[in-house]
C-alpha positions as CSV (number, residue, x, y, z in Angstrom):
1,M,8.3,6.0,12.0
2,F,6.6,4.7,8.9
3,E,5.1,1.7,7.1
4,A,8.0,-0.3,5.5
5,G,7.1,-2.4,2.5
6,R,6.5,-2.3,-1.3
7,G,3.9,0.5,-1.6
8,V,0.9,-0.7,-3.6
9,D,2.5,-4.1,-4.2
10,G,1.4,-5.2,-0.7
11,G,3.3,-6.4,2.3
12,G,4.5,-4.2,5.1
13,N,5.5,-3.7,8.7
14,L,6.1,-0.7,10.9
15,A,9.7,0.6,11.1
16,L,11.7,3.3,12.9
17,V,14.6,5.2,11.4
18,R,16.7,8.2,12.7
19,P,16.5,11.5,10.8
20,D,20.0,10.8,9.4
21,G,18.8,7.5,7.9
22,S,20.6,5.3,10.5
23,A,19.2,2.7,12.9
24,F,16.6,1.2,10.7
25,H,14.5,-1.0,13.0
26,L,11.3,-3.1,12.4
27,L,8.7,-2.8,15.2
28,T,6.2,-5.3,13.9
29,R,6.8,-8.5,12.1
30,G,3.7,-9.8,10.5
31,D,4.4,-12.5,8.0
32,E,5.3,-11.1,4.6
33,N,3.8,-12.3,1.3
34,V,4.4,-16.0,1.0
35,S,4.5,-18.2,-2.1
36,G,5.3,-21.8,-2.6
37,A,5.3,-24.7,-0.1
38,T,7.3,-27.9,-0.2
39,W,7.8,-30.6,2.4
40,T,11.4,-31.4,3.2
41,A,12.0,-33.9,5.9
42,D,11.7,-34.2,9.7
43,D,8.3,-32.6,9.6
44,R,9.6,-29.4,8.1
45,V,8.3,-27.1,5.3
46,A,10.3,-24.9,2.9
47,A,8.5,-21.7,1.7
48,D,9.4,-18.4,-0.1
49,F,8.6,-15.2,1.8
50,Q,8.9,-11.7,0.5
51,A,12.1,-10.2,1.9
52,R,12.0,-8.0,5.0
53,D,13.4,-5.1,3.1
54,G,10.7,-5.3,0.4
55,G,13.0,-7.1,-2.1
56,E,12.8,-10.5,-3.7
57,D,11.8,-13.7,-2.0
58,E,13.8,-15.3,0.7
59,L,13.7,-19.1,1.3
60,W,12.8,-20.2,4.9
61,T,12.1,-23.5,6.5
62,M,9.9,-24.1,9.5
63,D,8.2,-27.0,11.3
64,A,4.6,-28.1,10.7
65,A,3.4,-25.7,13.5
66,G,5.0,-22.6,11.8
67,R,7.8,-22.4,14.4
68,R,11.6,-23.0,14.5
69,R,12.1,-20.9,11.3
70,T,15.5,-20.9,9.6
71,L,16.6,-18.7,6.8
72,M,18.4,-20.5,4.0
73,H,21.4,-18.4,2.9
74,V,20.8,-18.5,-0.8
75,P,20.3,-15.6,-3.3
76,T,16.9,-14.0,-3.2
77,G,14.3,-14.6,-5.9
78,P,11.9,-17.5,-6.9
79,H,13.4,-20.8,-5.8
80,D,13.1,-24.4,-7.1
81,V,14.0,-26.9,-4.4
82,A,14.8,-30.6,-4.3
83,L,15.5,-32.7,-1.2
84,A,18.6,-35.0,-1.3
85,P,18.3,-38.6,-0.1
86,G,18.9,-38.6,3.7
87,G,16.9,-35.4,4.2
88,R,19.8,-33.2,5.4
89,T,20.6,-31.3,2.2
90,L,18.4,-29.1,0.0
91,V,19.5,-28.2,-3.5
92,V,18.1,-24.9,-4.6
93,S,18.1,-23.1,-7.9
94,T,17.4,-19.3,-8.0
95,E,15.9,-17.8,-11.2
96,F,17.9,-20.2,-13.4
97,Q,21.1,-18.5,-12.3
98,V,22.8,-20.2,-9.3
99,L,22.6,-23.8,-8.0
100,E,23.2,-24.1,-4.2
101,A,23.5,-27.0,-1.8
102,V,22.0,-26.0,1.6
103,D,22.5,-27.6,5.0
104,L,18.9,-27.8,6.4
105,R,20.2,-27.7,10.0
106,T,22.1,-24.4,9.7
107,G,20.8,-22.8,6.5
108,S,24.4,-22.4,5.2
109,A,24.9,-22.9,1.5
110,R,27.6,-23.5,-1.1
111,T,27.5,-23.0,-4.8
112,I,27.5,-26.2,-6.9
113,G,26.5,-24.8,-10.3
114,H,25.3,-22.0,-12.5
115,R,22.6,-21.5,-15.1
116,A,20.7,-24.5,-13.8
117,S,17.1,-25.1,-12.7
118,S,14.6,-27.9,-12.0
119,P,16.7,-29.9,-9.6
120,A,15.5,-33.5,-8.9
121,F,17.1,-36.4,-7.2
122,A,17.1,-40.1,-7.9
123,P,17.1,-42.5,-4.9
124,D,20.8,-43.2,-5.4
125,G,21.7,-39.5,-5.0
126,A,22.1,-38.7,-8.7
127,L,21.2,-35.1,-9.3
128,Y,19.2,-34.1,-12.4
129,T,19.0,-30.5,-13.5
130,V,18.3,-28.4,-16.7
131,V,21.3,-26.3,-17.7
132,D,21.7,-23.5,-20.2
133,A,18.0,-23.1,-20.9
134,Q,18.2,-19.6,-22.3
135,P,16.1,-18.5,-24.1
136,S,14.3,-21.8,-24.7
137,D,14.8,-25.5,-23.9
138,G,18.2,-26.3,-22.3
139,W,19.8,-29.6,-21.6
140,V,18.6,-32.2,-19.1
141,S,21.8,-33.2,-17.3
142,V,22.7,-35.6,-14.5
143,R,25.6,-35.9,-12.1
144,S,26.2,-38.9,-10.0
145,T,26.8,-36.8,-6.8
146,I,26.0,-33.3,-5.7
147,D,29.5,-32.1,-6.5
148,G,30.0,-34.3,-9.6
149,R,30.2,-33.2,-13.2
150,D,27.2,-32.7,-15.5
151,R,26.5,-35.2,-18.2
152,R,24.0,-34.1,-20.9
153,L,21.1,-36.5,-21.7
154,M,18.4,-34.8,-23.8
155,R,16.8,-31.4,-24.6
156,G,14.2,-30.1,-22.2
157,F,13.0,-27.3,-19.9
158,T,12.0,-29.3,-16.7
159,V,12.8,-32.7,-15.4
160,S,11.3,-35.0,-12.7
161,V,12.7,-38.4,-11.7
162,S,10.5,-41.5,-10.9
163,P,10.7,-42.7,-7.3
164,D,12.5,-45.9,-8.4
165,G,15.0,-43.8,-10.3
166,R,14.5,-45.7,-13.5
167,A,12.7,-43.1,-15.6
168,I,12.5,-39.3,-16.1
169,A,9.8,-37.0,-17.3
170,V,10.9,-34.1,-19.4
171,V,9.0,-31.1,-20.8
172,R,10.4,-30.0,-24.1
173,G,8.6,-27.1,-25.7
174,D,4.9,-27.7,-25.5
175,W,5.2,-31.5,-25.1
176,L,5.8,-34.0,-22.4
177,W,8.4,-36.8,-23.0
178,I,9.2,-39.9,-20.9
179,A,12.6,-41.6,-21.1
180,N,14.8,-44.0,-19.3
181,A,17.0,-42.5,-16.6
182,D,19.9,-42.3,-19.0
183,G,17.9,-40.4,-21.6
184,S,17.4,-43.4,-23.9
185,R,14.1,-44.7,-25.4
186,A,12.5,-41.2,-25.2
187,R,8.9,-41.0,-26.4
188,R,6.6,-38.0,-26.9
189,V,3.4,-38.3,-24.7
190,A,1.1,-35.3,-24.9
191,P,0.9,-31.5,-25.2
192,V,1.3,-29.8,-21.8
193,D,0.0,-26.5,-20.3
194,N,2.9,-25.9,-18.0
195,G,6.0,-27.8,-16.8
196,L,4.6,-29.3,-13.6
197,T,4.8,-33.1,-13.4
198,T,4.6,-35.6,-10.6
199,W,5.2,-39.4,-10.4
200,S,3.0,-41.8,-8.5
201,P,4.7,-43.4,-5.5
202,D,4.9,-46.7,-7.3
203,S,6.5,-45.1,-10.4
204,R,3.9,-46.5,-12.7
205,S,2.1,-43.3,-13.6
206,L,2.8,-39.7,-14.2
207,A,0.5,-36.7,-13.6
208,F,0.6,-33.4,-15.5
209,F,-1.5,-30.5,-16.8
210,C,-2.4,-31.2,-20.4
211,R,-4.2,-29.2,-23.1
212,K,-7.3,-30.2,-25.1
213,G,-8.3,-27.5,-27.5
214,Q,-8.6,-24.3,-25.5
215,G,-9.1,-26.2,-22.2
216,V,-6.8,-27.4,-19.5
217,R,-7.0,-30.9,-18.0
218,V,-5.4,-32.8,-15.1
219,C,-4.0,-35.9,-16.9
220,T,-2.1,-39.0,-16.1
221,V,-0.2,-41.4,-18.3
222,P,1.2,-44.9,-17.5
223,R,4.9,-45.1,-17.7
224,A,4.6,-48.3,-19.8
225,G,3.0,-46.4,-22.7
226,A,-0.8,-46.7,-22.7
227,A,-3.1,-43.8,-23.6
228,T,-3.4,-40.6,-21.6
229,V,-6.2,-40.5,-19.0
230,R,-8.0,-37.1,-18.5
231,V,-8.8,-36.9,-14.8
232,A,-10.6,-33.6,-14.6
233,A,-11.2,-30.4,-16.5
234,V,-9.9,-27.3,-14.7
235,E,-10.3,-23.6,-15.4
236,R,-6.5,-23.1,-15.4
237,A,-3.4,-25.0,-14.6
238,G,-2.7,-24.9,-10.9
239,A,0.4,-24.0,-9.0
240,S,1.2,-27.6,-8.1
241,L,0.6,-31.3,-8.5
242,S,1.4,-33.7,-5.7
243,W,1.0,-37.4,-5.8
244,G,1.4,-38.8,-2.3
245,R,0.5,-42.1,-0.8
246,R,-3.1,-41.0,-0.3
247,G,-3.6,-40.1,-4.0
248,L,-3.2,-37.3,-6.6
249,V,-3.8,-33.8,-5.3
250,F,-4.3,-30.7,-7.4
251,P,-5.6,-27.2,-6.5
252,A,-8.0,-26.1,-9.2
253,G,-11.4,-24.7,-9.9
254,L,-14.0,-27.0,-11.2
255,G,-17.1,-25.0,-12.2
256,R,-18.1,-23.1,-9.1
257,K,-16.1,-25.3,-6.8
258,T,-12.6,-24.2,-6.2
259,G,-10.1,-25.8,-3.8
260,I,-7.9,-28.9,-3.4
261,W,-9.1,-32.0,-5.2
262,T,-8.0,-35.5,-4.8
263,W,-8.1,-38.6,-7.1
264,D,-7.3,-42.1,-6.0
265,G,-6.8,-43.5,-9.5
266,I,-10.4,-44.7,-10.1
267,G,-13.7,-42.9,-10.4
268,T,-14.1,-39.1,-10.2
269,P,-12.1,-36.6,-8.2
270,R,-13.5,-35.3,-5.0
271,L,-13.2,-31.9,-3.3
272,L,-11.0,-32.2,-0.2
273,L,-10.7,-28.6,0.9
274,P,-12.6,-25.6,-0.6
275,G,-11.1,-22.2,-1.2
276,D,-8.6,-20.4,-3.4
277,I,-5.7,-22.7,-2.8
278,G,-2.3,-23.4,-4.4
279,S,1.0,-25.1,-3.9
280,A,-0.4,-28.3,-2.3
281,S,2.3,-30.9,-1.3
282,W,2.1,-34.1,0.6
283,S,4.5,-34.9,3.4
284,P,6.9,-37.7,2.6
285,D,4.9,-40.2,4.8
286,G,1.6,-39.2,3.0
287,R,-0.1,-38.2,6.3
288,R,-0.1,-34.4,6.0
289,L,-0.8,-31.9,3.3
290,V,0.8,-28.4,3.2
291,F,-0.8,-25.8,1.0
292,L,-1.1,-22.1,0.3
293,R,-4.4,-20.3,0.9
294,I,-5.0,-17.1,-1.1
295,F,-6.9,-14.2,0.5
296,P,-8.0,-11.5,-1.9
297,M,-7.4,-7.9,-0.9
298,E,-10.9,-6.6,-1.4
299,K,-11.1,-3.2,-3.2
300,Q,-7.4,-2.6,-2.8
301,A,-4.5,-2.5,-5.2
302,G,-1.6,-5.0,-5.1
303,P,-1.4,-8.8,-5.0
304,P,-3.4,-10.9,-2.6
305,L,-2.2,-12.0,0.8
306,A,-1.5,-15.7,1.4
307,A,-0.9,-18.0,4.3
308,L,0.4,-21.5,4.8
309,F,-1.9,-24.2,6.1
310,V,-1.4,-27.9,7.1
311,A,-4.1,-30.5,6.8
312,D,-3.8,-33.8,8.7
313,A,-5.1,-37.1,7.6
314,D,-7.9,-36.9,10.3
315,G,-9.3,-33.8,8.6
316,R,-7.8,-31.2,11.0
317,V,-6.6,-28.0,9.3
318,R,-4.5,-25.4,10.9
319,Q,-2.9,-22.1,9.8
320,I,0.8,-21.9,10.4
321,T,1.6,-18.4,9.1
322,H,-0.4,-15.2,9.3
323,P,-1.1,-12.8,6.4
324,A,-0.9,-9.3,7.8
325,V,-0.1,-5.8,6.5
326,D,0.5,-3.0,8.9
327,Q,-0.5,0.5,7.8
328,S,-1.6,4.0,8.7
329,P,0.7,4.6,11.7
330,S,-0.2,7.4,14.1
331,A,1.7,8.7,17.2
332,P,1.4,11.5,19.8
333,L,4.1,14.1,20.2
334,N,5.3,12.5,23.4
335,G,6.0,9.3,21.5
336,R,4.9,6.9,24.2
337,W,2.7,4.8,21.9
338,I,2.2,4.2,18.2
339,A,-1.2,3.2,16.8
340,F,-1.6,1.5,13.5
341,V,-4.1,-0.6,11.5
342,R,-3.4,-4.2,10.7
343,H,-5.0,-5.7,7.6
344,G,-5.6,-9.4,8.2
345,I,-7.9,-12.2,7.1
346,S,-10.8,-13.9,8.8
347,G,-12.2,-16.8,6.8
348,N,-12.6,-15.4,3.2
349,H,-12.9,-11.8,4.3
350,S,-10.5,-8.9,4.9
351,I,-10.5,-7.5,8.4
352,F,-8.9,-4.3,9.8
353,R,-8.0,-4.0,13.4
354,R,-6.4,-1.1,15.3
355,Y,-3.4,-1.9,17.4
356,A,-1.0,0.1,19.6
357,I,2.7,-0.6,20.3
358,R,5.6,1.1,22.1
359,P,8.4,2.6,20.1
360,D,10.8,-0.2,21.2
361,G,8.4,-2.8,19.8
362,T,6.9,-4.0,23.1
363,G,3.4,-3.8,24.5
364,L,1.5,-4.7,21.3
365,H,-2.3,-4.6,22.1
366,L,-5.6,-4.3,20.3
367,I,-7.6,-1.0,20.6
368,H,-11.3,-1.8,20.8
369,Q,-12.7,1.8,20.6
370,G,-14.2,2.8,17.2
371,G,-13.9,6.0,15.3
372,T,-11.0,8.0,13.9
373,L,-8.0,8.1,16.3
374,V,-6.7,11.6,17.0
375,W,-4.0,12.6,19.6
376,T,-4.3,15.6,21.9
377,P,-1.2,17.9,22.2
378,Q,-0.6,16.3,25.6
379,G,-0.5,12.8,23.9
380,A,-3.9,11.5,25.0
381,P,-5.8,9.4,22.5
382,L,-9.3,10.5,21.6
383,Y,-11.7,9.0,19.0
384,A,-13.7,11.1,16.6
385,V,-17.1,9.8,15.6
386,Q,-19.3,11.5,13.0
387,N,-22.9,12.0,14.2
388,D,-25.4,13.6,11.8
389,R,-24.2,17.2,11.6
390,Q,-21.3,17.1,14.0
391,I,-18.2,15.3,15.1
392,D,-18.0,14.0,18.6
393,L,-14.6,13.5,20.4
394,R,-14.8,10.7,22.9
395,T,-12.3,9.0,25.3
396,A,-11.4,5.3,25.1
397,S,-14.2,4.7,27.7
398,G,-16.8,6.5,25.5
399,T,-17.0,9.7,27.5
400,L,-17.9,12.8,25.4
401,V,-15.1,15.4,25.4
402,R,-16.2,18.0,22.8
403,S,-18.5,18.3,19.8
404,Y,-17.7,20.2,16.5
405,A,-20.3,21.4,13.9
406,L,-20.0,20.3,10.3
407,P,-21.0,22.3,7.2
408,H,-24.7,22.0,6.4
409,Q,-24.4,19.4,3.7
410,D,-25.5,15.8,3.4
411,E,-22.8,13.4,4.4
412,P,-19.7,15.5,3.8
413,E,-16.5,13.6,3.1
414,F,-13.4,14.6,5.1
415,E,-10.2,13.5,6.7
416,I,-9.4,14.4,10.3
417,D,-5.8,15.6,10.7
418,G,-5.5,16.2,14.5
419,I,-6.3,18.5,17.4
420,L,-4.5,21.9,17.4
421,P,-3.1,23.5,20.6
422,N,-6.1,25.8,20.9
423,G,-8.5,22.8,20.8
424,D,-9.6,23.3,17.2
425,L,-9.9,20.3,15.0
426,G,-7.8,20.3,11.8
427,I,-9.8,18.7,8.9
428,A,-9.7,18.4,5.1
429,F,-13.0,18.2,3.1
430,T,-13.1,16.4,-0.2
431,S,-16.8,16.2,-1.0
432,D,-17.2,18.7,-3.9
433,E,-16.5,22.2,-5.0
434,S,-19.1,23.6,-2.5
435,T,-17.5,22.0,0.6
436,C,-13.8,21.4,0.1
437,G,-10.5,22.5,1.3
438,V,-8.6,22.7,4.6
439,A,-10.5,24.0,7.6
440,M,-10.5,24.3,11.4
441,L,-13.5,23.2,13.3
442,T,-14.1,25.2,16.5
443,S,-16.3,24.3,19.4
444,P,-18.7,26.1,19.3
445,G,-18.9,27.8,16.0
446,P,-18.9,27.1,12.2
447,P,-15.9,25.7,10.3
448,Q,-13.1,28.2,9.5
449,F,-11.7,27.6,6.0
450,L,-8.2,28.4,5.0
451,R,-7.5,30.4,1.9
452,P,-7.6,29.5,-0.9
453,K,-10.8,27.9,0.2
454,C,-10.6,24.8,-2.1
455,P,-7.0,23.7,-2.6
456,D,-6.7,20.2,-4.1
457,A,-5.8,18.6,-0.8
458,D,-5.9,14.8,-0.6
459,T,-3.9,14.5,2.7
460,T,-2.8,17.2,5.2
461,S,-0.7,17.6,8.3
462,W,-0.5,20.4,10.8
463,S,2.6,21.7,12.5
464,P,2.5,21.1,16.3
465,D,2.0,24.8,17.0
466,G,-1.0,25.0,14.6
467,A,0.7,27.8,12.6
468,H,1.4,25.8,9.4
469,V,-0.2,23.1,7.3
470,A,1.2,20.9,4.6
471,F,-1.0,19.2,2.1
472,A,-0.5,16.8,-0.8
473,S,-2.3,17.3,-4.0
474,G,-3.1,14.1,-5.8
475,S,-0.3,13.2,-8.2
476,E,0.9,16.8,-8.5
477,G,3.0,17.7,-5.4
478,I,3.4,19.0,-1.8
479,W,2.6,22.6,-0.6
480,T,2.8,24.4,2.7
481,T,1.0,27.5,3.9
482,T,0.5,29.5,7.1
483,V,-2.8,29.2,8.8
484,A,-3.2,33.0,8.9
485,D,-3.9,33.5,5.2
486,G,-0.3,32.9,4.0
487,P,0.8,32.2,0.4
488,L,1.2,28.7,-0.8
489,T,4.8,27.4,-0.9
490,T,5.8,24.6,-3.2
491,V,7.8,21.9,-1.4
492,T,8.2,19.4,-4.2
493,R,6.4,18.2,-7.3
494,L,6.1,14.5,-7.8
495,G,7.3,14.2,-11.3
496,R,6.4,11.7,-14.0
497,N,6.7,8.6,-11.8
498,G,5.2,10.0,-8.6
499,I,1.7,8.8,-7.9
500,F,0.9,9.7,-4.3
501,A,2.5,11.5,-1.3
502,T,2.0,11.9,2.5
503,T,3.6,14.3,5.0
504,A,4.4,14.6,8.7
505,W,5.8,17.5,10.8
506,S,8.5,16.9,13.4
507,P,7.4,17.5,17.0
508,D,9.4,20.8,17.2
509,G,8.0,22.0,13.9
510,R,11.4,22.4,12.3
511,F,11.3,19.6,9.8
512,L,8.8,18.1,7.4
513,A,9.0,14.4,6.3
514,V,7.6,13.7,2.9
515,S,6.9,10.2,1.6
516,V,6.4,9.8,-2.1
517,L,5.0,6.6,-3.7
518,H,6.6,6.1,-7.2
519,N,5.7,3.8,-10.0
520,N,8.5,2.3,-12.2
521,D,6.8,1.6,-15.5
522,A,9.8,-0.4,-16.8
523,E,9.7,-2.9,-14.0
524,D,6.0,-2.7,-13.3
525,T,6.7,-2.2,-9.6
526,S,6.0,0.5,-7.1
527,W,8.3,1.8,-4.3
528,S,8.4,4.6,-1.8
529,N,11.0,6.8,-0.2
530,I,11.0,9.4,2.6
531,T,12.7,12.8,2.2
532,L,13.4,15.4,4.9
533,Y,12.7,19.1,4.4
534,N,13.2,22.1,6.7
535,A,10.2,24.3,7.6
536,S,10.8,26.6,4.6
537,G,10.6,23.6,2.2
538,H,14.4,23.2,1.5
539,P,15.3,19.5,1.0
540,L,17.8,18.1,3.5
541,G,18.2,14.6,2.0
542,T,16.5,11.2,1.6
543,I,16.5,9.4,4.9
544,V,14.7,6.2,3.7
545,P,15.9,5.2,0.2
546,R,14.2,3.1,-2.4
547,V,15.8,-0.1,-1.3
548,I,13.8,0.0,2.0
549,G,10.7,1.9,1.0
550,G,8.3,3.7,3.3
551,Q,4.8,5.2,3.6
552,D,2.8,7.3,5.9
553,P,5.6,8.7,8.1
554,V,4.9,10.0,11.6
555,W,7.3,11.6,14.1
556,I,7.8,10.4,17.6
557,N,10.1,11.5,20.4
558,S,12.4,8.5,20.8
559,D,16.1,7.9,21.3
560,R,16.1,5.3,18.5
């Protein structure tokens, strides 16, 4: 059992896999990283979620309560979407490669084009796209029906169609152009910061992010040709512009105020919802707003978490997906329960809660007891709490079981690895050169350090019989040793791309699972795999390959 996800890139759930690599099974299903949000029809939202296997984004639809989710069967990757008139078909382009027509009721898709992006519909069903835009501007094209043939109109990189179908807005290079629907009478309007544009519901005005010197503005321009209006200065171009029946909406930071801002066409903008927010989009009837709220991962590597929210016209705001990352799994040898830590969000703050779940994925519940969780050899959970010069082991009800003395040093830093069969506590000190290394805490008695006294041990794991210990050394490698003053045995070295590793012994002590976190410099991504070794350190094979990824393995006795 391990944490399945993208390593330091965030996201994750708990998963089971057999030692031969078969029967991969997710135990928990917290929402993966989410990006983008677009209203479709019938009170539904389309959003990109990080794929369950840690790959590229999948496109899903759900209702405004976050339920009735349907996977759209389109290629993975960033998606551009456009809703066809009638609300039953979604046209999706994936990374400027494939254009698909998707049935919103079933999620099934069929290919209708290649090398196309920026889909947009006119009211009569004509489909506008940009084709062959590699490496720069392509051609804005139109087809009278979804399955029709493209007719090239003008050069450009993005296109949007006015609600009345009589005009198009095209971004070409660094400039915004407005033209008739057939590409005629094109005129250059203003320099743009990105390719996002949105028409007002009456088709009389167009909103976009424009540039003025080194700054970025939210701007509007009348379709008929008057001067550009600068609505507001923003720190950076946002992820979306949405002009619904209730006004223009843009997520931005204005000075110290960051959030969703609205502008009704006159006066100054007003702050509608505070927070780090993106991808705001009005529902077709203008009564609801769907948006993405960003939650920074404080003091952690990787991208921030995000969740989808819906705001009603009456001011009610509700969260419809849950940002969660599952990590640090732990299990007793009898395998009856698995404990793990869930990283979630409360308001603007990161929160960490400990949960337990059965190996079949049932019985998920919150553990309220504090301290470090350690399992007895019989499979009972105990909680280790540091108290001045000692560590106290307590039950879930708070009853003291045993106390262990710590070295005489102010606030020593250590990791608790588990209770050994003889009742000693396995521990790894990391404070400094005077108190470091792998040790056993006895009760009563002083700590007994292994030799060498100060191996560079970042993480350790003890064999179930307490005779062997494996430890990972920073970005160097994995070693094992016998507790009775045995020599160090090299299991593996991490290599150029290895940046971290964790280990876990099997319940019978015959196998050692090693998870290594790798960094791919060329792709700027990180990934993990899990390799199985026998007790002497001989590799038996990779049981969880790169395509799945995995961290922090623990063994459990389970038939899965």
